[in-house]
LOMAR-575851 format. One record per residue: y, z, x of N, C-alpha, C in turn; residue number from 1; chain. Coordinates in pm, 1 decimal, decimal comma. Example, Ala and Ser with C-alpha at 12.3 -4.5 7.8 and 13.67 -1.06 7.14 Angstrom:
@n_py=-569,0 | n_pz=780,0 | n_px=1319,0 | ca_py=-450,0 | ca_pz=780,0 | ca_px=1230,0 | c_py=-330,0 | c_pz=780,0 | c_px=1320,0 | kolvo=1 | zavo=A .
@n_py=-225,0 | n_pz=708,0 | n_px=1285,0 | ca_py=-106,0 | ca_pz=714,0 | ca_px=1367,0 | c_py=3,0 | c_pz=787,0 | c_px=1290,0 | kolvo=2 | zavo=A .
***
This chain:
@n_py=-2493,9 | n_pz=-7208,8 | n_px=2840,0 | ca_py=-2591,6 | ca_pz=-7103,0 | ca_px=2822,2 | c_py=-2717,2 | c_pz=-7132,1 | c_px=2902,3 | kolvo=1 | zavo=A .
@n_py=-2754,9 | n_pz=-7261,4 | n_px=2913,4 | ca_py=-2874,8 | ca_pz=-7297,3 | ca_px=2988,9 | c_py=-2859,1 | c_pz=-7257,7 | c_px=3135,6 | kolvo=2 | zavo=A .
@n_py=-2738,4 | n_pz=-7272,5 | n_px=3188,6 | ca_py=-2713,8 | ca_pz=-7232,9 | ca_px=3326,8 | c_py=-2736,1 | c_pz=-7083,3 | c_px=3344,1 | kolvo=3 | zavo=A .
@n_py=-2683,5 | n_pz=-7004,8 | n_px=3250,9 | ca_py=-2699,1 | ca_pz=-6859,8 | ca_px=3256,9 | c_py=-2846,3 | c_pz=-6821,0 | c_px=3247,5 | kolvo=4 | zavo=A .
@n_py=-2920,5 | n_pz=-6888,8 | n_px=3160,2 | ca_py=-3064,1 | ca_pz=-6861,2 | ca_px=3149,7 | c_py=-3134,8 | c_pz=-6888,6 | c_px=3281,8 | kolvo=5 | zavo=A .
@n_py=-3097,0 | n_pz=-6995,3 | n_px=3349,9 | ca_py=-3158,1 | ca_pz=-7027,5 | ca_px=3479,2 | c_py=-3125,9 | c_pz=-6922,1 | c_px=3584,1 | kolvo=6 | zavo=A .
@n_py=-3002,6 | n_pz=-6873,1 | n_px=3582,8 | ca_py=-2961,3 | ca_pz=-6772,2 | ca_px=3680,2 | c_py=-3032,5 | c_pz=-6639,8 | c_px=3655,3 | kolvo=7 | zavo=A .
@n_py=-3040,2 | n_pz=-6598,7 | n_px=3529,6 | ca_py=-3096,9 | ca_pz=-6468,5 | ca_px=3497,0 | c_py=-3249,2 | c_pz=-6466,9 | c_px=3495,0 | kolvo=8 | zavo=A .
@n_py=-3312,3 | n_pz=-6581,7 | n_px=3476,9 | ca_py=-3457,9 | ca_pz=-6584,7 | ca_px=3467,5 | c_py=-3511,0 | c_pz=-6690,9 | c_px=3563,7 | kolvo=9 | zavo=A .
@n_py=-3521,6 | n_pz=-6651,8 | n_px=3689,0 | ca_py=-3570,6 | ca_pz=-6742,3 | ca_px=3791,3 | c_py=-3721,9 | c_pz=-6751,3 | c_px=3781,4 | kolvo=10 | zavo=A .
@n_py=-3776,0 | n_pz=-6859,4 | n_px=3830,4 | ca_py=-3920,7 | ca_pz=-6877,6 | ca_px=3832,6 | c_py=-3981,2 | c_pz=-6768,0 | c_px=3920,4 | kolvo=11 | zavo=A .
@n_py=-4071,0 | n_pz=-6694,4 | n_px=3863,6 | ca_py=-4132,5 | ca_pz=-6584,8 | ca_px=3937,7 | c_py=-4042,6 | c_pz=-6463,7 | c_px=3950,8 | kolvo=12 | zavo=A .
@n_py=-3923,7 | n_pz=-6467,2 | n_px=3891,4 | ca_py=-3828,0 | ca_pz=-6357,6 | ca_px=3901,3 | c_py=-3841,6 | c_pz=-6261,4 | c_px=3785,0 | kolvo=13 | zavo=A .
@n_py=-3734,0 | n_pz=-6191,1 | n_px=3760,7 | ca_py=-3733,6 | ca_pz=-6086,6 | ca_px=3657,9 | c_py=-3684,9 | c_pz=-6142,7 | c_px=3524,6 | kolvo=14 | zavo=A .
@n_py=-3748,9 | n_pz=-6101,0 | n_px=3417,9 | ca_py=-3704,4 | ca_pz=-6134,3 | ca_px=3283,3 | c_py=-3607,2 | c_pz=-6023,6 | c_px=3241,9 | kolvo=15 | zavo=A .
@n_py=-3479,9 | n_pz=-6056,3 | n_px=3231,6 | ca_py=-3376,2 | ca_pz=-5957,6 | ca_px=3206,9 | c_py=-3398,7 | c_pz=-5885,0 | c_px=3074,2 | kolvo=16 | zavo=A .
@n_py=-3432,1 | n_pz=-5958,7 | n_px=2968,7 | ca_py=-3455,2 | ca_pz=-5894,9 | ca_px=2838,7 | c_py=-3568,9 | c_pz=-5794,9 | c_px=2845,3 | kolvo=17 | zavo=A .
@n_py=-3676,4 | n_pz=-5833,9 | n_px=2908,9 | ca_py=-3790,5 | ca_pz=-5743,6 | ca_px=2922,7 | c_py=-3752,2 | c_pz=-5620,4 | c_px=3004,3 | kolvo=18 | zavo=A .
@n_py=-3678,7 | n_pz=-5640,8 | n_px=3112,5 | ca_py=-3635,0 | ca_pz=-5530,5 | ca_px=3195,8 | c_py=-3549,3 | c_pz=-5432,0 | c_px=3116,6 | kolvo=19 | zavo=A .
@n_py=-3450,8 | n_pz=-5483,4 | n_px=3042,3 | ca_py=-3362,2 | ca_pz=-5396,9 | ca_px=2964,4 | c_py=-3437,3 | c_pz=-5324,6 | c_px=2853,2 | kolvo=20 | zavo=A .
@n_py=-3534,6 | n_pz=-5389,6 | n_px=2793,9 | ca_py=-3611,9 | ca_pz=-5327,2 | ca_px=2686,3 | c_py=-3703,9 | c_pz=-5217,2 | c_px=2736,0 | kolvo=21 | zavo=A .
@n_py=-3740,9 | n_pz=-5219,6 | n_px=2863,4 | ca_py=-3832,4 | ca_pz=-5118,1 | ca_px=2915,8 | c_py=-3760,8 | c_pz=-5006,3 | c_px=2991,4 | kolvo=22 | zavo=A .
@n_py=-3629,7 | n_pz=-5009,5 | n_px=2998,5 | ca_py=-3557,0 | ca_pz=-4905,6 | ca_px=3071,2 | c_py=-3581,8 | c_pz=-4767,0 | c_px=3013,2 | kolvo=23 | zavo=A .
@n_py=-3588,3 | n_pz=-4755,6 | n_px=2881,0 | ca_py=-3605,0 | ca_pz=-4625,9 | ca_px=2816,4 | c_py=-3746,6 | c_pz=-4570,5 | c_px=2828,8 | kolvo=24 | zavo=A .
@n_py=-3842,4 | n_pz=-4650,9 | n_px=2873,7 | ca_py=-3980,8 | ca_pz=-4605,5 | ca_px=2877,4 | c_py=-4020,8 | c_pz=-4545,1 | c_px=3011,1 | kolvo=25 | zavo=A .
@n_py=-3930,9 | n_pz=-4543,1 | n_px=3107,7 | ca_py=-3964,8 | ca_pz=-4489,0 | ca_px=3238,2 | c_py=-3972,5 | c_pz=-4338,1 | c_px=3232,9 | kolvo=26 | zavo=A .
@n_py=-4060,9 | n_pz=-4281,9 | n_px=3312,6 | ca_py=-4089,3 | ca_pz=-4139,0 | ca_px=3312,2 | c_py=-4028,7 | c_pz=-4072,9 | c_px=3435,1 | kolvo=27 | zavo=A .
@n_py=-3987,1 | n_pz=-3946,4 | n_px=3419,6 | ca_py=-3929,7 | ca_pz=-3872,4 | ca_px=3531,4 | c_py=-4028,4 | c_pz=-3857,3 | c_px=3646,9 | kolvo=28 | zavo=A .
@n_py=-4157,0 | n_pz=-3857,9 | n_px=3618,9 | ca_py=-4255,2 | ca_pz=-3839,1 | ca_px=3725,8 | c_py=-4250,9 | c_pz=-3953,3 | c_px=3827,2 | kolvo=29 | zavo=A .
@n_py=-4193,9 | n_pz=-4066,1 | n_px=3788,9 | ca_py=-4178,8 | ca_pz=-4176,3 | ca_px=3883,0 | c_py=-4076,7 | c_pz=-4143,0 | c_px=3991,3 | kolvo=30 | zavo=A .
@n_py=-3994,2 | n_pz=-4042,6 | n_px=3965,0 | ca_py=-3885,6 | ca_pz=-4008,7 | ca_px=4055,1 | c_py=-3897,4 | c_pz=-3865,1 | c_px=4104,8 | kolvo=31 | zavo=A .
@n_py=-4015,5 | n_pz=-3827,0 | n_px=4145,4 | ca_py=-4039,0 | ca_pz=-3689,7 | ca_px=4188,9 | c_py=-3951,6 | c_pz=-3648,2 | c_px=4306,5 | kolvo=32 | zavo=A .
@n_py=-3910,2 | n_pz=-3743,0 | n_px=4389,0 | ca_py=-3830,0 | ca_pz=-3709,4 | ca_px=4506,2 | c_py=-3679,9 | c_pz=-3707,6 | c_px=4477,1 | kolvo=33 | zavo=A .
@n_py=-3641,0 | n_pz=-3731,6 | n_px=4352,1 | ca_py=-3499,0 | ca_pz=-3730,9 | ca_px=4316,1 | c_py=-3445,7 | c_pz=-3587,4 | c_px=4319,0 | kolvo=34 | zavo=A .
@n_py=-3323,8 | n_pz=-3572,2 | n_px=4365,8 | ca_py=-3261,1 | ca_pz=-3440,2 | ca_px=4369,7 | c_py=-3200,0 | c_pz=-3402,7 | c_px=4235,3 | kolvo=35 | zavo=A .
@n_py=-3162,4 | n_pz=-3503,4 | n_px=4156,3 | ca_py=-3101,7 | ca_pz=-3477,9 | ca_px=4026,6 | c_py=-3124,9 | c_pz=-3598,5 | c_px=3936,3 | kolvo=36 | zavo=A .
@n_py=-3104,9 | n_pz=-3576,4 | n_px=3808,4 | ca_py=-3120,9 | ca_pz=-3682,2 | ca_px=3709,8 | c_py=-2993,6 | c_pz=-3695,0 | c_px=3627,2 | kolvo=37 | zavo=A .
@n_py=-2975,7 | n_pz=-3811,3 | n_px=3566,2 | ca_py=-2875,0 | ca_pz=-3831,1 | ca_px=3463,2 | c_py=-2954,2 | c_pz=-3837,4 | c_px=3333,6 | kolvo=38 | zavo=A .
@n_py=-2930,6 | n_pz=-3739,8 | n_px=3244,6 | ca_py=-3012,1 | ca_pz=-3728,2 | ca_px=3123,9 | c_py=-2928,1 | c_pz=-3746,5 | c_px=2998,2 | kolvo=39 | zavo=A .
@n_py=-2975,7 | n_pz=-3829,4 | n_px=2905,8 | ca_py=-2907,1 | ca_pz=-3842,8 | ca_px=2776,9 | c_py=-2958,9 | c_pz=-3737,6 | c_px=2679,7 | kolvo=40 | zavo=A .
@n_py=-2867,7 | n_pz=-3674,7 | n_px=2606,4 | ca_py=-2905,7 | ca_pz=-3576,5 | ca_px=2504,9 | c_py=-2819,1 | c_pz=-3599,3 | c_px=2381,7 | kolvo=41 | zavo=A .
@n_py=-2883,9 | n_pz=-3601,9 | n_px=2265,1 | ca_py=-2813,9 | ca_pz=-3613,0 | ca_px=2137,8 | c_py=-2775,5 | c_pz=-3472,5 | c_px=2093,7 | kolvo=42 | zavo=A .
@n_py=-2647,8 | n_pz=-3449,8 | n_px=2068,3 | ca_py=-2600,2 | ca_pz=-3317,7 | ca_px=2028,1 | c_py=-2603,1 | c_pz=-3305,0 | c_px=1876,6 | kolvo=43 | zavo=A .
@n_py=-2683,5 | n_pz=-3209,4 | n_px=1827,7 | ca_py=-2691,0 | ca_pz=-3186,8 | ca_px=1683,7 | c_py=-2700,5 | c_pz=-3038,8 | c_px=1648,6 | kolvo=44 | zavo=A .
@n_py=-2760,7 | n_pz=-2959,2 | n_px=1737,4 | ca_py=-2784,9 | ca_pz=-2818,4 | ca_px=1705,2 | c_py=-2744,4 | c_pz=-2728,4 | c_px=1822,1 | kolvo=45 | zavo=A .
@n_py=-2749,2 | n_pz=-2596,5 | n_px=1796,4 | ca_py=-2723,2 | ca_pz=-2499,3 | ca_px=1901,9 | c_py=-2823,9 | c_pz=-2514,1 | c_px=2015,8 | kolvo=46 | zavo=A .
@n_py=-2947,3 | n_pz=-2545,4 | n_px=1981,3 | ca_py=-3051,3 | ca_pz=-2563,9 | ca_px=2083,1 | c_py=-3016,5 | c_pz=-2681,1 | c_px=2175,5 | kolvo=47 | zavo=A .
@n_py=-2958,1 | n_pz=-2786,4 | n_px=2119,9 | ca_py=-2915,8 | ca_pz=-2900,6 | ca_px=2201,8 | c_py=-2805,1 | c_pz=-2859,7 | c_px=2298,2 | kolvo=48 | zavo=A .
@n_py=-2711,9 | n_pz=-2778,0 | n_px=2251,5 | ca_py=-2603,3 | ca_pz=-2730,2 | ca_px=2337,4 | c_py=-2659,8 | c_pz=-2646,1 | c_px=2451,4 | kolvo=49 | zavo=A .
@n_py=-2756,7 | n_pz=-2559,5 | n_px=2420,3 | ca_py=-2822,0 | ca_pz=-2479,3 | ca_px=2524,2 | c_py=-2894,9 | c_pz=-2568,0 | c_px=2624,6 | kolvo=50 | zavo=A .
@n_py=-2960,5 | n_pz=-2674,0 | n_px=2574,2 | ca_py=-3032,0 | ca_pz=-2767,0 | ca_px=2661,6 | c_py=-2935,8 | c_pz=-2836,0 | c_px=2758,0 | kolvo=51 | zavo=A .
@n_py=-2819,1 | n_pz=-2876,5 | n_px=2708,4 | ca_py=-2717,9 | ca_pz=-2940,7 | ca_px=2793,0 | c_py=-2677,5 | c_pz=-2847,1 | c_px=2906,8 | kolvo=52 | zavo=A .
@n_py=-2648,4 | n_pz=-2722,5 | n_px=2873,9 | ca_py=-2606,9 | ca_pz=-2625,2 | ca_px=2976,4 | c_py=-2720,6 | c_pz=-2600,2 | c_px=3074,9 | kolvo=53 | zavo=A .
@n_py=-2842,8 | n_pz=-2587,4 | n_px=3025,8 | ca_py=-2957,7 | ca_pz=-2563,3 | ca_px=3114,6 | c_py=-2983,0 | c_pz=-2680,9 | c_px=3208,6 | kolvo=54 | zavo=A .
@n_py=-2965,6 | n_pz=-2801,7 | n_px=3158,7 | ca_py=-2982,5 | ca_pz=-2919,9 | ca_px=3244,5 | c_py=-2876,5 | c_pz=-2920,3 | c_px=3354,6 | kolvo=55 | zavo=A .
@n_py=-2753,4 | n_pz=-2886,4 | n_px=3320,2 | ca_py=-2647,2 | ca_pz=-2879,6 | ca_px=3421,7 | c_py=-2675,7 | c_pz=-2768,6 | c_px=3521,8 | kolvo=56 | zavo=A .
@n_py=-2727,0 | n_pz=-2655,7 | n_px=3473,7 | ca_py=-2764,6 | ca_pz=-2546,7 | ca_px=3565,0 | c_py=-2873,0 | c_pz=-2592,2 | c_px=3662,2 | kolvo=57 | zavo=A .
@n_py=-2958,4 | n_pz=-2684,0 | n_px=3616,3 | ca_py=-3065,3 | ca_pz=-2737,4 | ca_px=3701,1 | c_py=-3014,8 | c_pz=-2843,7 | c_px=3797,4 | kolvo=58 | zavo=A .
@n_py=-2885,7 | n_pz=-2876,8 | n_px=3788,5 | ca_py=-2826,6 | ca_pz=-2974,0 | ca_px=3880,3 | c_py=-2821,9 | c_pz=-3115,1 | c_px=3826,6 | kolvo=59 | zavo=A .
@n_py=-2853,3 | n_pz=-3133,9 | n_px=3699,2 | ca_py=-2853,4 | ca_pz=-3267,9 | ca_px=3640,6 | c_py=-2720,2 | c_pz=-3299,5 | c_px=3574,3 | kolvo=60 | zavo=A .
@n_py=-2690,3 | n_pz=-3428,1 | n_px=3565,2 | ca_py=-2573,4 | ca_pz=-3477,0 | ca_px=3492,8 | c_py=-2622,4 | c_pz=-3515,0 | c_px=3353,8 | kolvo=61 | zavo=A .
@n_py=-2546,6 | n_pz=-3476,3 | n_px=3251,1 | ca_py=-2590,2 | ca_pz=-3499,7 | ca_px=3114,1 | c_py=-2489,5 | c_pz=-3587,9 | c_px=3040,8 | kolvo=62 | zavo=A .
@n_py=-2540,7 | n_pz=-3694,5 | n_px=2979,6 | ca_py=-2460,3 | ca_pz=-3778,5 | ca_px=2891,0 | c_py=-2490,4 | c_pz=-3732,7 | c_px=2749,4 | kolvo=63 | zavo=A .
@n_py=-2394,3 | n_pz=-3671,3 | n_px=2686,3 | ca_py=-2413,2 | ca_pz=-3611,4 | ca_px=2554,5 | c_py=-2363,2 | c_pz=-3708,5 | c_px=2447,4 | kolvo=64 | zavo=A .
@n_py=-2452,7 | n_pz=-3746,5 | n_px=2358,2 | ca_py=-2417,1 | ca_pz=-3834,3 | ca_px=2247,2 | c_py=-2369,4 | c_pz=-3747,0 | c_px=2131,2 | kolvo=65 | zavo=A .
@n_py=-2242,5 | n_pz=-3762,4 | n_px=2093,9 | ca_py=-2184,0 | ca_pz=-3681,9 | ca_px=1986,8 | c_py=-2154,2 | c_pz=-3765,6 | c_px=1862,9 | kolvo=66 | zavo=A .
@n_py=-2200,9 | n_pz=-3888,4 | n_px=1859,5 | ca_py=-2165,2 | ca_pz=-3982,4 | ca_px=1753,7 | c_py=-2201,5 | c_pz=-3931,8 | c_px=1615,1 | kolvo=67 | zavo=A .
@n_py=-2325,8 | n_pz=-3893,0 | n_px=1594,1 | ca_py=-2368,7 | ca_pz=-3849,7 | ca_px=1460,8 | c_py=-2295,1 | c_pz=-3724,6 | c_px=1414,7 | kolvo=68 | zavo=A .
@n_py=-2284,4 | n_pz=-3628,4 | n_px=1503,9 | ca_py=-2220,0 | ca_pz=-3502,7 | ca_px=1467,5 | c_py=-2071,0 | c_pz=-3521,3 | c_px=1440,4 | kolvo=69 | zavo=A .
@n_py=-2006,6 | n_pz=-3609,9 | n_px=1514,2 | ca_py=-1862,8 | ca_pz=-3631,2 | ca_px=1492,0 | c_py=-1837,0 | c_pz=-3695,2 | c_px=1356,1 | kolvo=70 | zavo=A .
@n_py=-1933,5 | n_pz=-3771,0 | n_px=1306,1 | ca_py=-1918,4 | ca_pz=-3833,3 | ca_px=1174,3 | c_py=-1953,3 | c_pz=-3735,5 | c_px=1062,1 | kolvo=71 | zavo=A .
@n_py=-2047,2 | n_pz=-3646,1 | n_px=1087,4 | ca_py=-2096,0 | ca_pz=-3556,8 | ca_px=983,3 | c_py=-2021,6 | c_pz=-3424,3 | c_px=974,0 | kolvo=72 | zavo=A .
@n_py=-1990,1 | n_pz=-3363,1 | n_px=1090,2 | ca_py=-1938,1 | ca_pz=-3226,9 | ca_px=1086,0 | c_py=-1850,9 | c_pz=-3198,9 | c_px=1208,8 | kolvo=73 | zavo=A .
@n_py=-1723,4 | n_pz=-3227,6 | n_px=1196,8 | ca_py=-1630,5 | ca_pz=-3211,0 | ca_px=1308,5 | c_py=-1617,6 | c_pz=-3064,8 | c_px=1350,5 | kolvo=74 | zavo=A .
@n_py=-1628,8 | n_pz=-2973,3 | n_px=1255,1 | ca_py=-1617,9 | ca_pz=-2830,4 | ca_px=1288,0 | c_py=-1736,0 | c_pz=-2786,5 | c_px=1373,1 | kolvo=75 | zavo=A .
@n_py=-1857,1 | n_pz=-2829,2 | n_px=1335,3 | ca_py=-1977,1 | ca_pz=-2795,3 | ca_px=1413,4 | c_py=-1970,2 | c_pz=-2860,2 | c_px=1552,0 | kolvo=76 | zavo=A .
@n_py=-1918,0 | n_pz=-2981,9 | n_px=1558,7 | ca_py=-1902,1 | ca_pz=-3049,5 | ca_px=1687,4 | c_py=-1810,9 | c_pz=-2968,9 | c_px=1778,6 | kolvo=77 | zavo=A .
@n_py=-1698,0 | n_pz=-2925,7 | n_px=1726,3 | ca_py=-1604,0 | ca_pz=-2846,5 | ca_px=1805,8 | c_py=-1670,9 | c_pz=-2717,5 | c_px=1853,9 | kolvo=78 | zavo=A .
@n_py=-1746,9 | n_pz=-2653,2 | n_px=1765,8 | ca_py=-1816,2 | ca_pz=-2528,6 | ca_px=1800,3 | c_py=-1918,3 | c_pz=-2550,9 | c_px=1912,8 | kolvo=79 | zavo=A .
@n_py=-1997,8 | n_pz=-2656,8 | n_px=1901,0 | ca_py=-2101,3 | ca_pz=-2682,5 | ca_px=2001,8 | c_py=-2041,2 | c_pz=-2725,1 | c_px=2135,3 | kolvo=80 | zavo=A .
@n_py=-1936,5 | n_pz=-2807,4 | n_px=2131,2 | ca_py=-1872,2 | ca_pz=-2849,2 | ca_px=2256,7 | c_py=-1805,4 | c_pz=-2729,0 | c_px=2323,8 | kolvo=81 | zavo=A .
@n_py=-1747,9 | n_pz=-2639,9 | n_px=2245,4 | ca_py=-1689,4 | ca_pz=-2517,2 | ca_px=2302,6 | c_py=-1796,9 | c_pz=-2431,1 | c_px=2367,3 | kolvo=82 | zavo=A .
@n_py=-1911,7 | n_pz=-2422,8 | n_px=2303,4 | ca_py=-2024,0 | ca_pz=-2347,5 | ca_px=2359,3 | c_py=-2069,8 | c_pz=-2408,8 | c_px=2492,1 | kolvo=83 | zavo=A .
@n_py=-2078,7 | n_pz=-2540,9 | n_px=2495,5 | ca_py=-2116,5 | ca_pz=-2609,8 | ca_px=2619,4 | c_py=-2011,8 | c_pz=-2584,4 | c_px=2726,5 | kolvo=84 | zavo=A .
@n_py=-1883,9 | n_pz=-2596,3 | n_px=2690,9 | ca_py=-1775,6 | ca_pz=-2576,5 | ca_px=2787,8 | c_py=-1780,5 | c_pz=-2436,2 | c_px=2847,5 | kolvo=85 | zavo=A .
@n_py=-1803,9 | n_pz=-2335,5 | n_px=2764,8 | ca_py=-1813,6 | ca_pz=-2198,0 | ca_px=2815,5 | c_py=-1927,4 | c_pz=-2185,0 | c_px=2916,3 | kolvo=86 | zavo=A .
@n_py=-2042,5 | n_pz=-2240,8 | n_px=2884,0 | ca_py=-2157,0 | ca_pz=-2233,8 | ca_px=2974,2 | c_py=-2134,2 | c_pz=-2309,5 | c_px=3103,9 | kolvo=87 | zavo=A .
@n_py=-2069,2 | n_pz=-2423,7 | n_px=3093,0 | ca_py=-2041,6 | ca_pz=-2506,6 | ca_px=3211,0 | c_py=-1936,6 | c_pz=-2439,5 | c_px=3299,4 | kolvo=88 | zavo=A .
@n_py=-1837,6 | n_pz=-2376,6 | n_px=3238,7 | ca_py=-1736,1 | ca_pz=-2305,2 | ca_px=3317,2 | c_py=-1798,9 | c_pz=-2191,8 | c_px=3398,6 | kolvo=89 | zavo=A .
@n_py=-1900,1 | n_pz=-2127,1 | n_px=3342,2 | ca_py=-1967,0 | ca_pz=-2017,0 | ca_px=3413,2 | c_py=-2038,1 | c_pz=-2062,8 | c_px=3540,7 | kolvo=90 | zavo=A .
@n_py=-2082,4 | n_pz=-2187,9 | n_px=3542,4 | ca_py=-2152,3 | ca_pz=-2237,8 | ca_px=3661,9 | c_py=-2061,1 | c_pz=-2326,1 | c_px=3746,8 | kolvo=91 | zavo=A .
@n_py=-1932,3 | n_pz=-2331,5 | n_px=3711,8 | ca_py=-1833,4 | ca_pz=-2412,8 | ca_px=3782,1 | c_py=-1866,5 | c_pz=-2561,8 | c_px=3774,7 | kolvo=92 | zavo=A .
@n_py=-1919,1 | n_pz=-2601,6 | n_px=3657,8 | ca_py=-1945,0 | ca_pz=-2743,0 | ca_px=3633,5 | c_py=-1822,5 | c_pz=-2808,0 | c_px=3573,5 | kolvo=93 | zavo=A .
@n_py=-1842,1 | n_pz=-2925,4 | n_px=3512,9 | ca_py=-1729,1 | ca_pz=-2996,8 | ca_px=3455,0 | c_py=-1775,4 | c_pz=-3069,7 | c_px=3330,1 | kolvo=94 | zavo=A .
@n_py=-1681,2 | n_pz=-3097,1 | n_px=3240,0 | ca_py=-1709,6 | ca_pz=-3167,5 | ca_px=3115,8 | c_py=-1591,0 | c_pz=-3256,5 | c_px=3082,9 | kolvo=95 | zavo=A .
@n_py=-1618,7 | n_pz=-3376,7 | n_px=3030,7 | ca_py=-1511,2 | ca_pz=-3468,2 | ca_px=2991,5 | c_py=-1564,0 | c_pz=-3567,1 | c_px=2888,6 | kolvo=96 | zavo=A .
@n_py=-1476,2 | n_pz=-3609,7 | n_px=2803,3 | ca_py=-1510,8 | ca_pz=-3714,1 | ca_px=2706,6 | c_py=-1495,2 | c_pz=-3848,2 | c_px=2775,6 | kolvo=97 | zavo=A .
@n_py=-1597,3 | n_pz=-3933,2 | n_px=2766,5 | ca_py=-1590,4 | ca_pz=-4063,5 | ca_px=2832,5 | c_py=-1578,6 | c_pz=-4178,6 | c_px=2734,2 | kolvo=98 | zavo=A .
@n_py=-1605,7 | n_pz=-4151,1 | n_px=2606,6 | ca_py=-1584,2 | ca_pz=-4250,3 | ca_px=2501,2 | c_py=-1577,2 | c_pz=-4176,3 | c_px=2368,7 | kolvo=99 | zavo=A .
@n_py=-1559,1 | n_pz=-4250,3 | n_px=2262,4 | ca_py=-1551,3 | ca_pz=-4189,6 | ca_px=2129,7 | c_py=-1681,2 | c_pz=-4116,1 | c_px=2096,6 | kolvo=100 | zavo=A .
@n_py=-1793,3 | n_pz=-4166,1 | n_px=2148,3 | ca_py=-1924,4 | ca_pz=-4112,7 | ca_px=2113,0 | c_py=-1995,2 | c_pz=-4037,6 | c_px=2224,6 | kolvo=101 | zavo=A .
@n_py=-1936,0 | n_pz=-4029,9 | n_px=2342,8 | ca_py=-2005,5 | ca_pz=-3971,5 | ca_px=2457,5 | c_py=-1919,4 | c_pz=-3870,0 | c_px=2532,1 | kolvo=102 | zavo=A .
@n_py=-1986,9 | n_pz=-3765,5 | n_px=2578,4 | ca_py=-1927,2 | ca_pz=-3664,2 | ca_px=2664,3 | c_py=-2016,5 | c_pz=-3655,0 | c_px=2787,0 | kolvo=103 | zavo=A .
@n_py=-1957,3 | n_pz=-3638,2 | n_px=2903,8 | ca_py=-2035,1 | ca_pz=-3621,3 | ca_px=3026,0 | c_py=-2021,1 | c_pz=-3476,3 | c_px=3072,9 | kolvo=104 | zavo=A .
@n_py=-2134,0 | n_pz=-3420,2 | n_px=3113,8 | ca_py=-2137,1 | ca_pz=-3282,9 | ca_px=3163,2 | c_py=-2199,3 | c_pz=-3286,4 | c_px=3301,9 | kolvo=105 | zavo=A .
@n_py=-2132,1 | n_pz=-3222,8 | n_px=3397,4 | ca_py=-2181,7 | ca_pz=-3224,9 | ca_px=3534,5 | c_py=-2205,8 | c_pz=-3082,7 | c_px=3585,6 | kolvo=106 | zavo=A .
@n_py=-2297,3 | n_pz=-3069,1 | n_px=3680,0 | ca_py=-2323,3 | ca_pz=-2938,1 | ca_px=3739,7 | c_py=-2215,9 | c_pz=-2902,0 | c_px=3841,7 | kolvo=107 | zavo=A .
@n_py=-2229,5 | n_pz=-2782,9 | n_px=3899,4 | ca_py=-2135,4 | ca_pz=-2745,2 | ca_px=4004,7 | c_py=-2147,9 | c_pz=-2844,5 | c_px=4119,2 | kolvo=108 | zavo=A .
@n_py=-2045,1 | n_pz=-2857,7 | n_px=4194,4 | ca_py=-2033,9 | ca_pz=-2950,6 | ca_px=4307,0 | c_py=-2023,3 | c_pz=-3096,6 | c_px=4265,1 | kolvo=109 | zavo=A .
@n_py=-2019,3 | n_pz=-3124,5 | n_px=4133,8 | ca_py=-1991,3 | ca_pz=-3259,6 | ca_px=4084,9 | c_py=-1871,3 | c_pz=-3247,5 | c_px=3992,3 | kolvo=110 | zavo=A .
@n_py=-1761,0 | n_pz=-3304,9 | n_px=4031,3 | ca_py=-1637,8 | ca_pz=-3294,8 | ca_px=3953,1 | c_py=-1600,7 | c_pz=-3429,6 | c_px=3894,5 | kolvo=111 | zavo=A .
@n_py=-1536,4 | n_pz=-3425,4 | n_px=3780,4 | ca_py=-1493,1 | ca_pz=-3545,1 | ca_px=3709,7 | c_py=-1343,4 | c_pz=-3561,4 | c_px=3730,5 | kolvo=112 | zavo=A .
@n_py=-1301,4 | n_pz=-3677,7 | n_px=3774,3 | ca_py=-1158,7 | ca_pz=-3705,0 | ca_px=3788,1 | c_py=-1107,9 | c_pz=-3745,5 | c_px=3650,9 | kolvo=113 | zavo=A .
@n_py=-1021,5 | n_pz=-3663,2 | n_px=3595,5 | ca_py=-969,3 | ca_pz=-3684,7 | ca_px=3460,6 | c_py=-828,1 | c_pz=-3739,7 | c_px=3472,1 | kolvo=114 | zavo=A .
@n_py=-821,5 | n_pz=-3867,7 | n_px=3492,0 | ca_py=-694,2 | ca_pz=-3932,7 | ca_px=3515,9 | c_py=-669,1 | c_pz=-4035,7 | c_px=3406,0 | kolvo=115 | zavo=A .
@n_py=-551,0 | n_pz=-4034,9 | n_px=3353,0 | ca_py=-513,9 | ca_pz=-4135,5 | ca_px=3254,5 | c_py=-482,1 | c_pz=-4264,7 | c_px=3326,4 | kolvo=116 | zavo=A .
@n_py=-519,5 | n_pz=-4376,1 | n_px=3261,6 | ca_py=-488,4 | ca_pz=-4507,3 | ca_px=3320,4 | c_py=-338,3 | c_pz=-4530,6 | c_px=3315,2 | kolvo=117 | zavo=A .
@n_py=-288,4 | n_pz=-4604,2 | n_px=3414,2 | ca_py=-146,4 | ca_pz=-4637,8 | ca_px=3418,6 | c_py=-111,0 | c_pz=-4729,0 | c_px=3301,5 | kolvo=118 | zavo=A .
@n_py=4,4 | n_pz=-4704,6 | n_px=3244,9 | ca_py=46,0 | ca_pz=-4785,1 | ca_px=3129,8 | c_py=143,9 | c_pz=-4890,1 | c_px=3169,5 | kolvo=119 | zavo=A .
***
């Protein structure tokens, strides 16, 4: 472990823990020249579903956290994901589940390769 600490925390270098802890505090204004963003959104309400579609319409990629809703209300989750899918289909975007708790939504011109791993 001491070796790993030396590699990750060089003298005058970056403190990895500090760096990881401050990732969430960065502001979009730091990236004014960016053409698009990857935005995390927690899905809980109809307004959240609308926000996901609007972000994709704006050209952003959205990582949708469905963890809480999938545990609380599977019917509402299905309804909101269907609403998102309809909106994304209208703009020729794409949507896919990337884990048990996450869905990725992309704008037009960004497609998701939905391939099953070889068994």
